[in-house]
Backbone and ligand atoms as CSV (ligand in chain L), in Angstrom:
chain,resi,resn,atom,element,x,y,z
A,1,UNK,N,N,0.831,-1.217,0.000
A,1,UNK,CA,C,0.000,0.000,0.000
A,1,UNK,C,C,0.861,1.262,0.000
A,2,UNK,N,N,0.234,2.383,-0.343
A,2,UNK,CA,C,0.953,3.648,-0.388
A,2,UNK,C,C,1.488,4.031,0.991
A,3,UNK,N,N,0.712,3.687,2.013
A,3,UNK,CA,C,1.138,3.988,3.385
A,3,UNK,C,C,2.441,3.258,3.721
A,4,UNK,N,N,2.491,1.973,3.407
A,4,UNK,CA,C,3.714,1.205,3.669
A,4,UNK,C,C,4.869,1.747,2.822
A,5,UNK,N,N,4.566,2.059,1.570
A,5,UNK,CA,C,5.612,2.569,0.680
A,5,UNK,C,C,6.179,3.886,1.209
A,6,UNK,N,N,5.357,4.680,1.878
A,6,UNK,CA,C,5.855,5.939,2.440
A,6,UNK,C,C,6.901,5.653,3.523
A,7,UNK,N,N,6.699,4.612,4.302
A,7,UNK,CA,C,7.685,4.230,5.325
A,7,UNK,C,C,8.975,3.721,4.688
A,8,UNK,N,N,8.838,2.881,3.671
A,8,UNK,CA,C,10.024,2.334,3.001
A,8,UNK,C,C,10.852,3.473,2.414
A,9,UNK,N,N,10.167,4.413,1.746
A,9,UNK,CA,C,10.872,5.537,1.126
A,9,UNK,C,C,11.537,6.423,2.179
A,10,UNK,N,N,10.820,6.681,3.283
A,10,UNK,CA,C,11.357,7.542,4.344
A,10,UNK,C,C,12.629,6.935,4.946
A,11,UNK,N,N,12.667,5.617,5.051
A,11,UNK,CA,C,13.864,4.950,5.570
A,11,UNK,C,C,14.978,4.894,4.525
A,12,UNK,N,N,14.612,4.494,3.308
A,12,UNK,CA,C,15.578,4.327,2.213
A,12,UNK,C,C,16.312,5.637,1.926
A,13,UNK,N,N,15.622,6.767,2.060
A,13,UNK,CA,C,16.190,8.069,1.734
A,13,UNK,C,C,17.380,8.428,2.616
A,14,UNK,N,N,17.463,7.790,3.767
A,14,UNK,CA,C,18.544,8.140,4.695
A,14,UNK,C,C,19.922,7.841,4.126
A,15,UNK,N,N,19.977,6.936,3.153
A,15,UNK,CA,C,21.262,6.581,2.555
A,15,UNK,C,C,21.703,7.583,1.488
A,16,UNK,N,N,20.811,8.494,1.104
A,16,UNK,CA,C,21.141,9.404,0.000
A,16,UNK,C,C,22.349,10.288,0.304
A,17,UNK,N,N,22.386,10.814,1.527
A,17,UNK,CA,C,23.463,11.721,1.894
A,17,UNK,C,C,24.827,11.076,1.655
A,18,UNK,N,N,24.955,9.841,2.112
A,18,UNK,CA,C,26.211,9.098,1.970
A,18,UNK,C,C,26.536,8.799,0.509
A,19,UNK,N,N,25.507,8.739,-0.318
A,19,UNK,CA,C,25.686,8.292,-1.697
A,19,UNK,C,C,25.745,9.426,-2.711
A,20,UNK,N,N,25.374,10.612,-2.306
A,20,UNK,CA,C,25.258,11.701,-3.269
A,20,UNK,C,C,26.593,11.983,-3.968
A,21,UNK,N,N,27.658,12.065,-3.179
A,21,UNK,CA,C,28.948,12.432,-3.752
A,21,UNK,C,C,29.470,11.353,-4.690
A,22,UNK,N,N,29.480,10.115,-4.226
A,22,UNK,CA,C,30.058,9.048,-5.056
A,22,UNK,C,C,29.240,8.766,-6.300
A,23,UNK,N,N,27.951,9.113,-6.292
A,23,UNK,CA,C,27.130,8.867,-7.470
A,23,UNK,C,C,27.107,10.070,-8.407
A,24,UNK,N,N,27.591,11.210,-7.944
A,24,UNK,CA,C,27.587,12.409,-8.763
A,24,UNK,C,C,26.206,13.014,-8.926
A,25,UNK,N,N,25.308,12.699,-8.004
A,25,UNK,CA,C,23.929,13.204,-8.101
A,25,UNK,C,C,23.840,14.604,-7.501
A,26,UNK,N,N,23.607,15.599,-8.352
A,26,UNK,CA,C,23.551,16.979,-7.871
A,26,UNK,C,C,22.168,17.291,-7.300
A,27,UNK,N,N,22.118,18.317,-6.451
A,27,UNK,CA,C,20.848,18.745,-5.852
A,27,UNK,C,C,19.903,19.300,-6.912
A,28,UNK,N,N,20.470,19.733,-8.057
A,28,UNK,CA,C,19.601,20.255,-9.115
A,28,UNK,C,C,18.768,19.125,-9.735
A,29,UNK,N,N,19.343,17.931,-9.792
A,29,UNK,CA,C,18.611,16.797,-10.355
A,29,UNK,C,C,17.597,16.264,-9.342
A,30,UNK,N,N,18.063,16.031,-8.126
A,30,UNK,CA,C,17.150,15.540,-7.085
A,30,UNK,C,C,17.583,16.119,-5.745
A,31,UNK,N,N,16.748,17.009,-5.206
A,31,UNK,CA,C,17.094,17.689,-3.968
A,31,UNK,C,C,16.853,16.774,-2.770
A,32,UNK,N,N,15.652,16.240,-2.688
A,32,UNK,CA,C,15.270,15.373,-1.571
A,32,UNK,C,C,14.753,14.075,-2.156
A,33,UNK,N,N,15.156,12.947,-1.561
A,33,UNK,CA,C,14.819,11.684,-2.190
A,33,UNK,C,C,13.309,11.454,-2.301
A,34,UNK,N,N,12.546,11.985,-1.349
A,34,UNK,CA,C,11.091,11.775,-1.404
A,34,UNK,C,C,10.466,12.398,-2.658
A,35,UNK,N,N,11.203,13.357,-3.289
A,35,UNK,CA,C,10.691,13.973,-4.513
A,35,UNK,C,C,10.650,12.995,-5.685
A,36,UNK,N,N,11.321,11.845,-5.506
A,36,UNK,CA,C,11.238,10.764,-6.500
A,36,UNK,C,C,9.780,10.502,-6.890
A,37,UNK,N,N,8.890,10.594,-5.915
A,37,UNK,CA,C,7.486,10.242,-6.143
A,37,UNK,C,C,6.654,11.409,-6.661
A,38,UNK,N,N,7.252,12.624,-6.772
A,38,UNK,CA,C,6.483,13.755,-7.284
A,38,UNK,C,C,6.032,13.503,-8.710
A,39,UNK,N,N,4.827,13.995,-8.993
A,39,UNK,CA,C,4.244,13.858,-10.330
A,39,UNK,C,C,5.176,14.409,-11.396
A,40,UNK,N,N,5.794,15.555,-11.114
A,40,UNK,CA,C,6.581,16.275,-12.127
A,40,UNK,C,C,8.074,15.933,-12.065
A,41,UNK,N,N,8.461,14.937,-11.287
A,41,UNK,CA,C,9.873,14.556,-11.260
A,41,UNK,C,C,10.131,13.430,-12.256
A,42,UNK,N,N,11.035,13.704,-13.198
A,42,UNK,CA,C,11.335,12.715,-14.227
A,42,UNK,C,C,12.533,11.861,-13.825
A,43,UNK,N,N,12.322,10.565,-13.829
A,43,UNK,CA,C,13.361,9.609,-13.433
A,43,UNK,C,C,14.147,9.241,-14.683
A,44,UNK,N,N,15.177,10.055,-14.979
A,44,UNK,CA,C,15.889,9.894,-16.248
A,44,UNK,C,C,17.415,9.948,-16.144
A,45,UNK,N,N,17.925,10.527,-15.075
A,45,UNK,CA,C,19.368,10.765,-15.032
A,45,UNK,C,C,20.171,9.530,-14.607
A,46,UNK,N,N,21.237,9.281,-15.358
A,46,UNK,CA,C,22.134,8.168,-15.044
A,46,UNK,C,C,22.637,8.250,-13.597
A,47,UNK,N,N,22.943,9.462,-13.131
A,47,UNK,CA,C,23.463,9.648,-11.768
A,47,UNK,C,C,22.454,9.170,-10.720
A,48,UNK,N,N,21.162,9.311,-11.022
A,48,UNK,CA,C,20.150,8.816,-10.089
A,48,UNK,C,C,20.216,7.294,-10.005
A,49,UNK,N,N,20.454,6.652,-11.136
A,49,UNK,CA,C,20.624,5.203,-11.133
A,49,UNK,C,C,21.814,4.787,-10.288
A,50,UNK,N,N,22.928,5.508,-10.446
A,50,UNK,CA,C,24.118,5.228,-9.629
A,50,UNK,C,C,23.800,5.421,-8.143
A,51,UNK,N,N,23.045,6.479,-7.826
A,51,UNK,CA,C,22.700,6.758,-6.430
A,51,UNK,C,C,21.811,5.648,-5.861
A,52,UNK,N,N,20.846,5.163,-6.650
A,52,UNK,CA,C,19.955,4.097,-6.177
A,52,UNK,C,C,20.744,2.805,-5.935
A,53,UNK,N,N,21.734,2.539,-6.783
A,53,UNK,CA,C,22.594,1.363,-6.561
A,53,UNK,C,C,23.341,1.507,-5.238
A,54,UNK,N,N,23.958,2.676,-5.053
A,54,UNK,CA,C,24.716,2.936,-3.832
A,54,UNK,C,C,23.825,2.816,-2.593
A,55,UNK,N,N,22.648,3.431,-2.644
A,55,UNK,CA,C,21.717,3.400,-1.504
A,55,UNK,C,C,21.249,1.973,-1.221
A,56,UNK,N,N,20.912,1.246,-2.278
A,56,UNK,CA,C,20.440,-0.131,-2.114
A,56,UNK,C,C,21.524,-0.999,-1.491
A,57,UNK,N,N,22.775,-0.757,-1.892
A,57,UNK,CA,C,23.876,-1.534,-1.332
A,57,UNK,C,C,24.060,-1.297,0.169
A,58,UNK,N,N,23.698,-0.118,0.648
A,58,UNK,CA,C,23.784,0.166,2.092
A,58,UNK,C,C,22.889,-0.785,2.881
A,59,UNK,N,N,21.818,-1.274,2.227
A,59,UNK,CA,C,20.870,-2.163,2.903
A,59,UNK,C,C,20.903,-3.578,2.333
A,60,UNK,N,N,21.955,-3.878,1.557
A,60,UNK,CA,C,22.134,-5.220,0.973
A,60,UNK,C,C,20.944,-5.667,0.127
A,61,UNK,N,N,20.377,-4.728,-0.640
A,61,UNK,CA,C,19.181,-5.052,-1.422
A,61,UNK,C,C,19.494,-5.529,-2.836
A,62,UNK,N,N,20.794,-5.517,-3.196
A,62,UNK,CA,C,21.179,-5.938,-4.546
A,62,UNK,C,C,22.132,-7.121,-4.500
A,63,UNK,N,N,22.133,-7.880,-5.602
A,63,UNK,CA,C,23.116,-8.942,-5.790
A,63,UNK,C,C,24.384,-8.318,-6.393
A,64,UNK,N,N,25.387,-9.149,-6.608
A,64,UNK,CA,C,26.649,-8.664,-7.174
A,64,UNK,C,C,26.466,-8.076,-8.571
A,65,UNK,N,N,25.454,-8.528,-9.301
A,65,UNK,CA,C,25.228,-8.033,-10.658
A,65,UNK,C,C,24.334,-6.780,-10.680
A,66,UNK,N,N,24.131,-6.172,-9.514
A,66,UNK,CA,C,23.288,-4.975,-9.372
A,66,UNK,C,C,21.837,-5.207,-9.760
A,67,UNK,N,N,21.415,-6.465,-9.702
A,67,UNK,CA,C,19.981,-6.763,-9.778
A,67,UNK,C,C,19.489,-6.948,-8.339
A,68,UNK,N,N,18.169,-6.793,-8.158
A,68,UNK,CA,C,17.571,-6.943,-6.838
A,68,UNK,C,C,17.877,-8.294,-6.202
A,69,UNK,N,N,18.217,-8.269,-4.913
A,69,UNK,CA,C,18.294,-9.489,-4.112
A,69,UNK,C,C,16.881,-9.742,-3.565
A,70,UNK,N,N,16.188,-10.716,-4.136
A,70,UNK,CA,C,14.768,-10.909,-3.832
A,70,UNK,C,C,14.486,-11.139,-2.350
A,71,UNK,N,N,15.247,-12.017,-1.725
A,71,UNK,CA,C,14.996,-12.354,-0.314
A,71,UNK,C,C,15.260,-11.143,0.584
A,72,UNK,N,N,16.381,-10.458,0.343
A,72,UNK,CA,C,16.703,-9.304,1.191
A,72,UNK,C,C,15.713,-8.165,1.002
A,73,UNK,N,N,15.254,-7.937,-0.236
A,73,UNK,CA,C,14.275,-6.877,-0.487
A,73,UNK,C,C,12.944,-7.229,0.203
A,74,UNK,N,N,12.555,-8.481,0.077
A,74,UNK,CA,C,11.328,-8.937,0.720
A,74,UNK,C,C,11.395,-8.704,2.234
A,75,UNK,N,N,12.505,-9.105,2.844
A,75,UNK,CA,C,12.675,-8.949,4.297
A,75,UNK,C,C,12.737,-7.474,4.704
A,76,UNK,N,N,13.391,-6.662,3.864
A,76,UNK,CA,C,13.509,-5.225,4.161
A,76,UNK,C,C,12.114,-4.590,4.214
A,77,UNK,N,N,11.308,-4.840,3.191
A,77,UNK,CA,C,9.970,-4.235,3.144
A,77,UNK,C,C,9.102,-4.780,4.282
A,78,UNK,N,N,9.268,-6.072,4.558
A,78,UNK,CA,C,8.479,-6.695,5.642
A,78,UNK,C,C,8.796,-6.108,7.009
A,79,UNK,N,N,9.963,-5.481,7.146
A,79,UNK,CA,C,10.376,-4.959,8.452
A,79,UNK,C,C,9.642,-3.669,8.837
A,80,UNK,N,N,8.860,-3.089,7.903
A,80,UNK,CA,C,8.122,-1.867,8.211
A,80,UNK,C,C,6.703,-2.214,8.664
A,81,UNK,N,N,6.026,-1.268,9.353
A,81,UNK,CA,C,4.662,-1.543,9.819
A,81,UNK,C,C,3.758,-1.992,8.661
A,82,UNK,N,N,3.127,-3.134,8.813
A,82,UNK,CA,C,2.277,-3.724,7.762
A,82,UNK,C,C,3.050,-4.087,6.495
A,83,UNK,N,N,4.362,-4.204,6.612
A,83,UNK,CA,C,5.205,-4.471,5.459
A,83,UNK,C,C,4.821,-5.721,4.679
A,84,UNK,N,N,4.286,-6.702,5.393
A,84,UNK,CA,C,3.934,-7.962,4.724
A,84,UNK,C,C,2.858,-7.781,3.650
A,85,UNK,N,N,2.077,-6.705,3.739
A,85,UNK,CA,C,1.042,-6.504,2.712
A,85,UNK,C,C,1.618,-5.920,1.424
A,86,UNK,N,N,2.871,-5.442,1.471
A,86,UNK,CA,C,3.486,-4.825,0.290
A,86,UNK,C,C,4.648,-5.634,-0.273
A,87,UNK,N,N,5.333,-6.402,0.577
A,87,UNK,CA,C,6.632,-6.975,0.196
A,87,UNK,C,C,6.585,-7.804,-1.081
A,88,UNK,N,N,5.610,-8.690,-1.185
A,88,UNK,CA,C,5.571,-9.555,-2.370
A,88,UNK,C,C,5.299,-8.767,-3.642
A,89,UNK,N,N,4.346,-7.834,-3.548
A,89,UNK,CA,C,3.981,-7.041,-4.716
A,89,UNK,C,C,5.149,-6.167,-5.163
A,90,UNK,N,N,5.864,-5.592,-4.200
A,90,UNK,CA,C,6.991,-4.721,-4.553
A,90,UNK,C,C,8.091,-5.514,-5.259
A,91,UNK,N,N,8.408,-6.678,-4.733
A,91,UNK,CA,C,9.442,-7.510,-5.360
A,91,UNK,C,C,9.012,-7.895,-6.777
A,92,UNK,N,N,7.749,-8.224,-6.943
A,92,UNK,CA,C,7.239,-8.609,-8.255
A,92,UNK,C,C,7.286,-7.441,-9.245
A,93,UNK,N,N,6.859,-6.262,-8.795
A,93,UNK,CA,C,6.877,-5.085,-9.678
A,93,UNK,C,C,8.300,-4.750,-10.118
A,94,UNK,N,N,9.229,-4.755,-9.177
A,94,UNK,CA,C,10.617,-4.423,-9.530
A,94,UNK,C,C,11.191,-5.483,-10.463
A,95,UNK,N,N,10.932,-6.749,-10.159
A,95,UNK,CA,C,11.501,-7.795,-11.014
A,95,UNK,C,C,10.937,-7.739,-12.430
A,96,UNK,N,N,9.650,-7.450,-12.535
A,96,UNK,CA,C,9.037,-7.309,-13.852
A,96,UNK,C,C,9.709,-6.188,-14.652
A,97,UNK,N,N,10.044,-5.091,-13.974
A,97,UNK,CA,C,10.740,-3.981,-14.638
A,97,UNK,C,C,12.173,-4.372,-14.987
A,98,UNK,N,N,12.830,-5.115,-14.133
A,98,UNK,CA,C,14.205,-5.566,-14.421
A,98,UNK,C,C,14.244,-6.379,-15.713
A,99,UNK,N,N,13.244,-7.212,-15.901
A,99,UNK,CA,C,13.227,-8.085,-17.084
A,99,UNK,C,C,13.165,-7.268,-18.376
A,100,UNK,N,N,12.484,-6.115,-18.307
A,100,UNK,CA,C,12.330,-5.288,-19.510
A,100,UNK,C,C,13.629,-4.649,-19.956
A,101,UNK,N,N,14.551,-4.462,-19.030
A,101,UNK,CA,C,15.791,-3.734,-19.363
A,101,UNK,C,C,17.032,-4.584,-19.133
A,102,UNK,N,N,16.826,-5.895,-19.140
A,102,UNK,CA,C,17.920,-6.802,-18.772
A,102,UNK,C,C,19.117,-6.747,-19.721
A,103,UNK,N,N,18.868,-6.318,-20.961
A,103,UNK,CA,C,19.965,-6.314,-21.933
A,103,UNK,C,C,20.887,-5.103,-21.778
A,104,UNK,N,N,20.492,-4.126,-20.963
A,104,UNK,CA,C,21.343,-2.938,-20.788
A,104,UNK,C,C,22.553,-3.282,-19.923
A,105,UNK,N,N,23.740,-2.955,-20.427
A,105,UNK,CA,C,24.958,-3.378,-19.726
A,105,UNK,C,C,25.488,-2.342,-18.736
A,106,UNK,N,N,25.119,-1.064,-18.921
A,106,UNK,CA,C,25.541,-0.029,-17.969
A,106,UNK,C,C,24.606,-0.084,-16.755
A,107,UNK,N,N,25.164,-0.453,-15.604
A,107,UNK,CA,C,24.327,-0.677,-14.419
A,107,UNK,C,C,23.524,0.571,-14.022
A,108,UNK,N,N,24.164,1.736,-14.013
A,108,UNK,CA,C,23.465,2.966,-13.601
A,108,UNK,C,C,22.342,3.313,-14.577
A,109,UNK,N,N,22.620,3.212,-15.871
A,109,UNK,CA,C,21.603,3.495,-16.891
A,109,UNK,C,C,20.437,2.516,-16.774
A,110,UNK,N,N,20.763,1.250,-16.546
A,110,UNK,CA,C,19.710,0.237,-16.437
A,110,UNK,C,C,18.849,0.466,-15.196
A,111,UNK,N,N,19.484,0.743,-14.062
A,111,UNK,CA,C,18.728,0.897,-12.821
A,111,UNK,C,C,17.830,2.126,-12.855
A,112,UNK,N,N,18.249,3.198,-13.520
A,112,UNK,CA,C,17.352,4.349,-13.593
A,112,UNK,C,C,16.142,4.018,-14.470
A,113,UNK,N,N,16.342,3.185,-15.484
A,113,UNK,CA,C,15.202,2.715,-16.297
A,113,UNK,C,C,14.265,1.842,-15.464
A,114,UNK,N,N,14.849,0.962,-14.679
A,114,UNK,CA,C,14.057,0.073,-13.807
A,114,UNK,C,C,13.271,0.917,-12.795
A,115,UNK,N,N,13.934,1.935,-12.242
A,115,UNK,CA,C,13.283,2.787,-11.246
A,115,UNK,C,C,12.124,3.571,-11.861
A,116,UNK,N,N,12.312,4.078,-13.087
A,116,UNK,CA,C,11.250,4.829,-13.763
A,116,UNK,C,C,10.055,3.917,-14.052
A,117,UNK,N,N,10.363,2.705,-14.496
A,117,UNK,CA,C,9.326,1.697,-14.757
A,117,UNK,C,C,8.575,1.357,-13.473
A,118,UNK,N,N,9.327,1.200,-12.391
A,118,UNK,CA,C,8.729,0.890,-11.088
A,118,UNK,C,C,7.816,2.028,-10.619
A,119,UNK,N,N,8.235,3.269,-10.837
A,119,UNK,CA,C,7.402,4.413,-10.434
A,119,UNK,C,C,6.060,4.388,-11.178
A,120,UNK,N,N,6.114,4.183,-12.485
A,120,UNK,CA,C,4.896,4.129,-13.297
A,120,UNK,C,C,3.983,2.989,-12.832
A,121,UNK,N,N,4.578,1.807,-12.654
A,121,UNK,CA,C,3.782,0.629,-12.296
A,121,UNK,C,C,3.235,0.716,-10.872
A,122,UNK,N,N,4.009,1.328,-9.972
A,122,UNK,CA,C,3.537,1.490,-8.590
A,122,UNK,C,C,2.354,2.461,-8.553
A,123,UNK,N,N,2.416,3.518,-9.369
A,123,UNK,CA,C,1.300,4.455,-9.452
A,123,UNK,C,C,0.054,3.748,-9.985
A,124,UNK,N,N,0.258,2.955,-11.033
A,124,UNK,CA,C,-0.865,2.235,-11.630
A,124,UNK,C,C,-1.479,1.246,-10.641
A,125,UNK,N,N,-0.633,0.687,-9.790
A,125,UNK,CA,C,-1.109,-0.300,-8.812
A,125,UNK,C,C,-1.682,0.360,-7.559
A,126,UNK,N,N,-1.587,1.707,-7.507
A,126,UNK,CA,C,-2.136,2.426,-6.362
A,126,UNK,C,C,-1.307,2.313,-5.098
A,127,UNK,N,N,-0.020,2.007,-5.248
A,127,UNK,CA,C,0.831,1.873,-4.061
A,127,UNK,C,C,1.916,2.952,-4.007
A,128,UNK,N,N,1.805,3.974,-4.874
A,128,UNK,CA,C,2.764,5.080,-4.835
A,128,UNK,C,C,2.338,6.063,-3.750
A,129,UNK,N,N,3.266,6.488,-2.897
A,129,UNK,CA,C,2.911,7.425,-1.820
A,129,UNK,C,C,2.884,8.860,-2.305
A,130,UNK,N,N,2.110,9.700,-1.629
A,130,UNK,CA,C,2.205,11.146,-1.805
A,130,UNK,C,C,3.430,11.614,-1.032
A,131,UNK,N,N,4.078,12.676,-1.532
A,131,UNK,CA,C,5.255,13.197,-0.839
A,131,UNK,C,C,4.905,13.578,0.607
A,132,UNK,N,N,3.715,14.135,0.809
A,132,UNK,CA,C,3.297,14.538,2.158
A,132,UNK,C,C,3.218,13.351,3.115
A,133,UNK,N,N,2.866,12.187,2.577
A,133,UNK,CA,C,2.796,10.976,3.425
A,133,UNK,C,C,4.193,10.583,3.886
A,134,UNK,N,N,5.165,10.720,2.977
A,134,UNK,CA,C,6.547,10.381,3.326
A,134,UNK,C,C,7.050,11.344,4.397
A,135,UNK,N,N,6.782,12.643,4.160
A,135,UNK,CA,C,7.257,13.659,5.104
A,135,UNK,C,C,6.634,13.475,6.481
A,136,UNK,N,N,5.426,12.932,6.516
A,136,UNK,CA,C,4.747,12.727,7.791
A,136,UNK,C,C,5.392,11.624,8.630
A,137,UNK,N,N,6.092,10.695,7.981
A,137,UNK,CA,C,6.695,9.578,8.744
A,137,UNK,C,C,8.224,9.677,8.823
A,138,UNK,N,N,8.808,10.688,8.189
A,138,UNK,CA,C,10.273,10.812,8.156
A,138,UNK,C,C,10.897,10.884,9.539
A,139,UNK,N,N,10.189,11.522,10.473
A,139,UNK,CA,C,10.746,11.696,11.822
A,139,UNK,C,C,10.916,10.359,12.564
A,140,UNK,N,N,10.250,9.329,12.088
A,140,UNK,CA,C,10.358,8.019,12.742
A,140,UNK,C,C,11.687,7.334,12.445
A,141,UNK,N,N,12.392,7.832,11.399
A,141,UNK,CA,C,13.613,7.140,10.988
A,141,UNK,C,C,14.837,8.038,11.089
L,1,BOM,O1,O,17.683,-3.838,-10.755
L,1,BOM,C1,C,17.845,-2.871,-9.800
L,1,BOM,C2,C,16.803,-2.945,-8.764
L,1,BOM,C3,C,16.772,-1.731,-7.915
L,1,BOM,C4,C,15.466,-1.090,-8.061
L,1,BOM,C5,C,15.128,-0.212,-6.926
L,1,BOM,C6,C,13.988,0.640,-7.333
L,1,BOM,C7,C,13.765,1.701,-6.345
L,1,BOM,C8,C,13.484,2.999,-7.017
L,1,BOM,C9,C,13.640,4.122,-6.104
L,1,BOM,C10,C,12.464,4.293,-5.202
L,1,BOM,C11,C,12.542,3.965,-3.940
L,1,BOM,C12,C,11.446,3.952,-3.056
L,1,BOM,C13,C,11.398,3.112,-2.053
L,1,BOM,C14,C,12.467,2.095,-1.762
L,1,BOM,C15,C,12.270,0.808,-2.472
L,1,BOM,C16,C,13.424,-0.097,-2.212
């Protein structure tokens, strides 16, 4: 659900600070990670893909090939309040997007495509959070 996704995003965003420099992600491209979910934010920059890889690695959410680690992602999402209602669907949505871009060899370019696909599909599935929902739970993390 969008509520659970707001918690996941609020927690996941904490890794951005550590990853901004090494990924080359400027504040002009993405100021605050919760803006990822804004209607008018376009998920297109290679640096954002690099940042998502770096952030995911902080929580062991990727395999060595920079594809999602299914078990760890499932457990990560399940660790949030009501996480069990979202974990399976989230893993499925991300994996479905990974399959569409599997032939891309540049990890950062591929992951930003996967992330953009995930944003579209999460919105369609009604599990995308409003930025205000994320901001409301940020203080918990
Ligand atoms: O193949 C690479 C898999 C990595 C995909 C991660 C997609 C996440 C997009 C960024 C949005 C994050 C919001 C919440 C955290 C989900 C882990």
